[in-house]
C-alpha positions as CSV (number, residue, x, y, z in Angstrom):
1,M,34.7,-49.4,184.1
2,T,33.2,-48.8,180.6
3,L,30.0,-50.9,180.0
4,D,30.2,-52.8,176.8
5,W,26.7,-53.8,175.9
6,R,27.9,-56.0,173.0
7,Q,29.4,-58.5,175.7
8,M,26.1,-58.4,177.9
9,P,23.4,-61.0,177.5
10,S,19.9,-59.8,176.7
11,L,18.2,-58.1,179.5
12,T,15.2,-60.3,178.9
13,A,17.1,-63.4,179.7
14,L,18.7,-61.8,182.8
15,R,15.3,-60.8,184.1
16,A,14.0,-64.3,183.5
17,F,17.0,-65.9,185.4
18,E,16.6,-63.4,188.3
19,A,13.1,-64.1,188.7
20,T,13.6,-67.8,188.5
21,A,16.5,-67.7,191.2
22,R,14.7,-65.3,193.5
23,L,11.3,-67.3,193.4
24,S,13.1,-70.8,193.2
25,G,11.2,-72.0,190.0
26,F,10.3,-71.4,186.3
27,S,6.5,-71.3,187.1
28,Q,6.7,-68.8,189.8
29,A,8.9,-66.6,187.6
30,A,6.5,-67.0,184.8
31,R,3.5,-65.7,186.9
32,E,5.5,-62.6,188.0
33,L,6.6,-61.8,184.5
34,N,3.4,-62.6,183.1
35,V,4.7,-65.0,180.4
36,T,4.7,-68.7,180.0
37,H,6.6,-71.4,182.0
38,A,8.2,-72.5,178.7
39,A,9.3,-69.0,177.8
40,V,11.2,-68.5,181.0
41,A,12.7,-71.8,180.8
42,Q,13.8,-71.0,177.2
43,Q,15.3,-67.8,178.1
44,V,17.3,-69.4,181.0
45,R,18.7,-72.2,178.8
46,G,19.6,-69.7,176.3
47,L,21.6,-67.5,179.1
48,E,23.3,-70.8,180.1
49,A,24.5,-71.6,176.6
50,E,25.6,-68.0,176.0
51,L,27.8,-68.2,179.2
52,G,28.8,-71.7,178.7
53,V,27.9,-72.6,182.2
54,A,25.1,-74.2,184.1
55,L,23.1,-71.7,186.1
56,V,20.4,-74.0,187.4
57,L,20.0,-77.7,188.5
58,R,16.8,-79.2,187.5
59,Q,15.5,-82.1,190.0
60,G,12.3,-83.4,189.0
61,R,9.7,-80.3,189.9
62,S,12.2,-78.7,192.1
63,L,15.1,-76.2,191.0
64,A,18.6,-75.4,192.6
65,L,21.2,-72.8,191.7
66,T,24.7,-73.9,190.7
67,M,27.6,-72.0,192.5
68,Q,27.8,-69.8,189.1
69,G,24.1,-69.4,189.2
70,E,24.2,-68.0,193.0
71,R,27.0,-65.8,191.8
72,L,25.1,-64.3,188.9
73,A,21.7,-64.1,191.0
74,A,23.5,-62.1,193.7
75,A,24.9,-59.7,191.2
76,L,21.6,-59.2,189.5
77,A,19.8,-58.8,192.8
78,D,22.2,-56.1,193.7
79,G,22.0,-54.3,190.2
80,F,18.5,-54.4,189.6
81,G,17.8,-53.5,193.1
82,A,20.0,-50.3,192.8
83,I,18.2,-49.5,189.5
84,Q,14.7,-49.8,191.1
85,G,15.7,-47.8,194.0
86,T,17.3,-45.0,191.8
87,I,14.1,-44.8,189.7
88,A,11.8,-44.9,192.9
89,A,13.8,-42.0,194.2
90,L,13.7,-40.1,191.0
91,R,10.2,-40.7,190.6
92,G,9.4,-39.4,194.2
93,G,11.4,-36.5,193.7
94,D,9.7,-35.6,190.4
95,A,6.4,-36.0,192.3
96,D,7.4,-33.3,194.8
97,R,9.0,-30.9,192.3
98,P,7.0,-27.9,191.7
99,V,5.5,-27.4,188.1
100,R,7.9,-25.1,186.6
101,V,6.3,-22.6,184.1
102,T,8.0,-20.0,181.8
103,L,6.0,-17.0,180.6
104,T,6.4,-13.3,180.5
105,S,6.1,-11.1,183.5
106,A,3.1,-9.3,182.2
107,F,1.0,-12.4,181.4
108,A,2.0,-13.8,184.7
109,S,0.8,-10.8,186.8
110,E,-2.3,-9.8,184.7
111,W,-3.6,-13.2,183.4
112,L,-2.2,-16.1,185.3
113,M,-2.0,-14.8,188.9
114,P,-5.5,-14.0,189.3
115,K,-6.6,-17.4,188.3
116,L,-4.0,-19.6,190.4
117,R,-6.1,-19.6,193.4
118,D,-8.7,-21.5,191.6
119,F,-5.7,-24.3,190.6
120,W,-4.7,-24.3,194.3
121,Q,-8.0,-24.9,195.6
122,K,-8.5,-27.9,193.3
123,H,-4.9,-29.2,193.8
124,P,-3.4,-27.9,197.1
125,E,-0.6,-30.5,197.0
126,I,0.9,-29.2,193.8
127,A,3.4,-26.2,194.0
128,V,3.5,-24.1,190.8
129,S,7.1,-22.1,190.2
130,L,6.6,-19.1,187.7
131,H,9.7,-18.2,185.8
132,P,9.1,-14.7,184.0
133,D,11.3,-14.2,181.0
134,P,10.6,-12.5,177.8
135,R,12.7,-14.9,175.8
136,P,11.3,-18.2,174.7
137,L,13.4,-20.7,176.9
138,D,14.4,-24.1,175.7
139,L,11.9,-26.2,177.9
140,R,14.2,-29.2,178.3
141,R,17.4,-27.5,178.7
142,D,16.3,-25.1,181.2
143,G,14.3,-27.6,183.2
144,M,10.5,-26.1,182.4
145,D,7.5,-28.3,182.4
146,L,5.7,-26.0,180.2
147,G,5.9,-22.4,178.7
148,I,3.1,-19.8,177.7
149,R,4.3,-17.8,174.6
150,Y,3.1,-15.2,172.5
151,G,3.2,-15.5,168.8
152,R,1.5,-17.5,166.0
153,G,1.8,-21.1,167.6
154,K,4.9,-22.3,165.5
155,W,8.0,-23.0,167.3
156,P,10.5,-26.0,166.8
157,G,10.9,-28.8,169.4
158,V,7.6,-28.2,171.2
159,E,3.9,-29.1,170.9
160,T,1.5,-26.0,171.3
161,R,-2.2,-25.6,172.1
162,L,-4.1,-22.2,172.0
163,L,-4.6,-20.7,175.2
164,T,-6.2,-17.1,174.5
165,S,-6.2,-14.3,172.0
166,A,-3.6,-11.9,172.3
167,R,-4.9,-9.4,170.0
168,L,-4.0,-5.8,170.6
169,V,-6.7,-3.4,171.7
170,V,-6.8,0.3,172.9
171,A,-8.3,0.6,176.4
172,S,-8.6,3.4,178.9
173,V,-10.8,4.4,181.9
174,P,-14.2,5.4,180.9
175,A,-13.8,9.1,182.1
176,L,-11.1,9.6,179.7
177,L,-13.3,8.9,176.5
178,P,-15.5,11.5,175.1
179,H,-18.1,8.7,174.2
180,S,-18.4,5.0,174.0
181,A,-16.3,2.9,171.7
182,P,-15.2,2.9,168.9
183,L,-13.4,5.9,168.6
184,S,-12.3,7.5,165.4
185,V,-8.6,7.6,164.3
186,D,-8.9,11.4,164.9
187,E,-10.3,11.1,168.3
188,L,-7.7,8.5,169.2
189,S,-5.0,10.9,168.1
190,A,-6.3,13.7,170.1
191,L,-6.1,11.9,173.4
192,P,-3.0,11.2,175.8
193,W,-1.4,7.8,175.6
194,V,0.9,5.4,177.9
195,L,3.0,3.1,175.9
196,T,5.5,0.6,176.6
197,S,9.1,1.5,175.4
198,D,11.1,-0.6,173.0
199,W,7.9,-2.5,171.9
200,V,8.3,-2.5,168.1
201,E,5.0,-4.6,167.6
202,Q,3.1,-1.9,169.5
203,H,4.3,1.0,167.1
204,N,3.8,-1.3,163.9
205,W,0.1,-1.9,165.3
206,L,-0.6,1.7,165.7
207,Q,0.7,2.5,162.3
208,S,-1.5,-0.2,160.9
209,I,-4.8,1.4,162.4
210,G,-3.6,4.8,160.9
211,L,-1.9,6.5,163.8
212,D,1.5,7.9,163.7
213,P,3.1,7.0,167.3
214,T,5.6,9.9,166.8
215,A,2.8,12.3,166.7
216,L,0.9,11.1,169.7
217,Q,1.0,12.8,173.1
218,V,2.8,9.9,174.8
219,A,4.2,8.9,178.3
220,E,6.6,5.9,178.1
221,F,6.8,3.1,180.6
222,P,9.6,0.3,180.5
223,S,7.2,-2.5,181.0
224,E,3.5,-3.7,180.0
225,E,2.8,-3.9,183.9
226,L,3.7,-0.3,184.5
227,A,1.8,1.0,181.4
228,I,-1.3,-0.9,182.4
229,A,-1.0,0.7,185.9
230,A,-0.7,4.2,184.5
231,A,-3.8,3.5,182.3
232,R,-5.7,2.4,185.3
233,Q,-4.8,5.8,186.9
234,G,-6.5,7.5,183.7
235,M,-3.1,8.7,182.5
236,G,-4.0,7.8,179.0
237,L,-4.9,5.1,176.4
238,V,-2.9,2.0,176.5
239,V,-2.3,-0.5,173.7
240,M,-2.2,-3.9,175.3
241,D,-3.0,-7.7,174.6
242,R,-6.5,-7.9,175.5
243,A,-5.9,-11.1,177.6
244,L,-3.9,-8.8,180.0
245,L,-7.0,-6.5,180.5
246,E,-9.6,-9.3,181.1
247,D,-10.3,-8.4,184.6
248,D,-10.3,-4.7,184.1
249,L,-12.8,-4.9,181.3
250,T,-14.9,-7.4,183.2
251,I,-15.4,-5.0,186.2
252,G,-15.6,-2.1,184.2
253,R,-12.5,-0.4,185.5
254,M,-11.5,-0.1,181.8
255,V,-13.3,0.0,178.6
256,L,-12.2,-0.5,175.0
257,A,-11.6,2.5,172.8
258,Y,-10.8,0.5,169.8
259,D,-10.8,-3.3,168.9
260,R,-9.7,-5.1,165.6
261,E,-10.5,-8.7,165.9
262,D,-7.5,-10.1,164.6
263,P,-7.2,-14.2,165.2
264,L,-3.4,-13.8,165.6
265,P,-1.1,-13.4,167.4
266,A,-2.2,-15.4,170.5
267,Y,-0.8,-16.9,173.8
268,F,0.0,-20.6,173.3
269,I,0.8,-23.3,175.8
270,A,4.0,-25.1,174.9
271,T,5.2,-28.3,175.9
272,P,8.3,-30.7,175.2
273,P,7.2,-33.7,173.0
274,G,6.2,-36.7,175.1
275,P,4.5,-37.5,178.3
276,L,4.3,-34.8,181.2
277,R,4.8,-35.5,184.7
278,R,1.6,-36.0,186.5
279,P,1.6,-32.6,188.4
280,A,2.4,-30.9,185.0
281,K,-0.2,-32.7,183.4
282,L,-3.0,-31.6,185.8
283,F,-2.0,-28.1,185.6
284,L,-2.0,-28.3,182.0
285,D,-5.4,-29.8,181.9
286,W,-6.4,-27.0,184.3
287,L,-5.1,-24.4,181.9
288,I,-6.9,-25.7,179.0
289,R,-10.1,-24.9,180.8
290,W,-9.5,-21.3,180.4
291,S,-8.9,-21.5,176.7
C-alpha cells in the first residue's frame, strides 16, 4: 500500500484525538500534550469536520467515543505504538553500537592507540571501532561517526575541527646525528634515510628544504609505520608528521634533526552535519581535549 499524505489529516489532529481517546477527556489530553483544553478540543472538532463523522460524544463533563471514534482510536494506538517501539529499538541499538572512526593506519597506531586507554578509563561502557583507510570516506554512506583527516581542513559535506599539527619534520635516533639539531642541508644529505615509498608529498617536502631525494642514500618502506619502526632501529633519518612521533620525541627515543614550523597541513576531526549520537559526542569531546 502506497501512503498518500495528501489524504491524511494533520498529525497534530490525530495526536490530539489519540490522547483524548486514550485518556478519556480533553483536559487530560491537554495536560499530556502540554497545550490548552481548548486547543485539543479544536483539533478534534477539526478532525471530525474533515472526516465527516462524529468521533466523540460530549455528555456534560464526560466524553465517550462513537463507533467510528473507537475504530480510529484503535488504529492510531496500533500505529503510534509501532512507531514508538521501532524508535525505541533504534535508539537502543544506536546506544550500544561502537563509535566508528575512519583514519589512516599510521595515525591510528602512532597517535590514537597510545591515548585510547585514557578514553576507556573515563568511559568503559563505550566501544570504539577504528577503520584504517588512506581514503577520506563518505561518513554517512560508510556508516562512520567521525573521521580524522590529513590536509588543510576543507572538505565538502563535513564539519571540521583542528586536532593536531601534521607538519613534516626530520627525526632519528640520537646516536645517528653528528650534533644536536638543526642540521644543515649538507649534513642531512650525507646521512642514511628511511622513506615511505609512493609518498609524493614527502619527496616534494624534501625538495622544498633543498634536498634531492634521488641523490640520498635511501631505504624505502611501503608504509609509514614500517618507516618509523626502521628509524627507531637507527637505520636512518625519517620524514614524518610530527604528530606521529610525539611519544618518541617525549621519551627521547628519537630527536629532531630538522623542523620547519608550517601551520598546515594538519590533522582535523571531520563529522557529518547535525547532532551526533551521545557515545560519538563523548568521544569527540575527549579527542578535542588533545587538540
